[in-house]
N, C-alpha and C positions, 0 to 999 in steps of 0.2 A: 266746395269741398268734394262732392261725389265725384268730380271729374279727377281732381288729385290722387283721391284714396283709390279710385279704380285703374288710373294709369299706372301708378306706383304699386299697387297691389297686383296687377297684371304683370308688370315687369318683374317683381319679386317672385311671383308664383312660376313664371315662365323659367327663370334662372334656378329656382329650387328644383322643379320638373327636370330640366336638362340635365343638371347635376346628378339627380337621382338616378336618370336612365344611364347617363355615361357612368356613373357609378357601379349601377347594377351589371351593365355590360362587361365591365372589368372583373368583377367579382364572380360574374358567371362563367368566364372564360377561365380564370384562375382559381377561384374559390379558396384564396388564401386570405382568410378573414383577418389576419393580423392588421392591425390599425384601421379596421372598419370603421369603428365608433369615432375615431379621430377624423378620417376623411368625411364622414357622414355628417358630424357637427361643424366641422370648417365649412362645408358646402351650406348648411342651414345658416350659419352666421354670415357667409358671404350674400347670400340671398337676402338676409335681413338688413343689410346696409341700405336696400331702397326705402326701408322705415325711415331712416335719417333724412334721406334724400326728399321723400316725400314730405315729410314735416315741414322741413326747411324752404321747400318749394311753396308749400300752402303759407307759410310764414310771410315769406318775402313777396309772393305775387297776389294773395288773395286777402291777406289782414293787415296789409300795410305796415308790415314789419313789427307787428305787436301779436304776441301770442302767449296765451295763458297756459299754464301746466296742463289744466284739464282739457283744453281744446287741442293741444299737441297729444297728449295722450290718447283722446279719441280719434284723431286722425292716423295715429301710429297703430293703435290696435285694430282699427278697420283694415288697414295695410297688412298686418300680420294675419287676420283672419283669412283674408285672401288668399295669401301667400300659403297659409298651411292647407287650405282646401285644395290647391294645385299640388302640394306635397302629398297629400293624401291620395288624391286621384291617380297620381304618377305612380306612388307605390302600389296601389291596388292593381293597375294595369301590369306594371313590371312583375308583381307577384304572381297573377294570373296567366301571363304570357311567357316569362322568361325564367322564372325562380320558383315554380311550384314546389320544390324540394328545398327551398331556402331553410325552412326550420328544421328539418332533418339534418342537413349539413351543418347549421348553425350548433344545433344541439351536440352534434359528434365532435365538432370542434371545441365548445366548451367543456364536454367532459375529457377529451384529451388534455386540455389544459390544467384541468383539475387534478387529473392522473399524473402529469408531470410536476406539479405543485407539491406532490407527497400527501395528498388526501387520503385518509382512510377508506376503506371499502364501504363502510356505512355512510361517510359523508357523500361519497360518489352515488350511493344507491338512494340517499334522500333526495340529492339533487337532481338525479334522473327521474325520480318520481315527480317533482316539481316541474320540470321542463315538459314532462309529458301530459300533465295537468295543463300546462300552459298551452301546449300545441293543441290539446282538445278545444280550449277556449278560442284559441285564433283560427279555427276553422269557421266561427260565426263572421261573416264579413262586416257587420255592423261594429262588433266587438274589434275585429282587426282595424277598422277605419278609427274607432275612437282611440285605440291604442298608438297607431301611426300619428294622428293628430298630436298626441301628448309628446311625440319627440320634438318637433320644430315650435311648439306654441310657447313653452317655457324660455326659449332662447329669444323669440320674438317678442314676449312680454318684457324681458329684461332689457332688449335693445330699446323698446319703446320707452321705458322708464327712463332709460338713460338719456336718450334722446329728448324727451320731454324736459328734463331738467337742465339739459345743454341748450336747447332752443328757445326756451320760454324767454319772453321778451316783453317787460312791462311798458305801458305808454310813459312817454316822457312829460 
């Protein structure tokens, strides 16, 4: 089980990190944040396909074609955790080296969109205060890592859940 988890976790993590870096390079050069979340979560979902492949591989190669929901979930969640760790490390490196001003640009982008949507000055002021508070919290690298972990983990958990339901197989 460990070999399957490590193999597919590393593959998923490398894909997640590569997509993170390539997306960061694109946004660093253009800073057009439109559709950024869409591309980011599509990349996360793509990297989490390795959860399915890893659980399937474990079922077919190591458990004789039989797999309980619990064991499938265990394999999948460990693959997810490894992938998420790679995602976090990739973002921390990207943030420090390529995009230390990311939060400033993101806040500017969000406030511009808020203004364009017709928000009142009071709403803009309140949102600005919230974002500045968030920016202060984000300076703590441990909190930054935890927040970053919470981006791919729900997606990976959902993929693990669905995969476990699809690939479970009772003995005949």
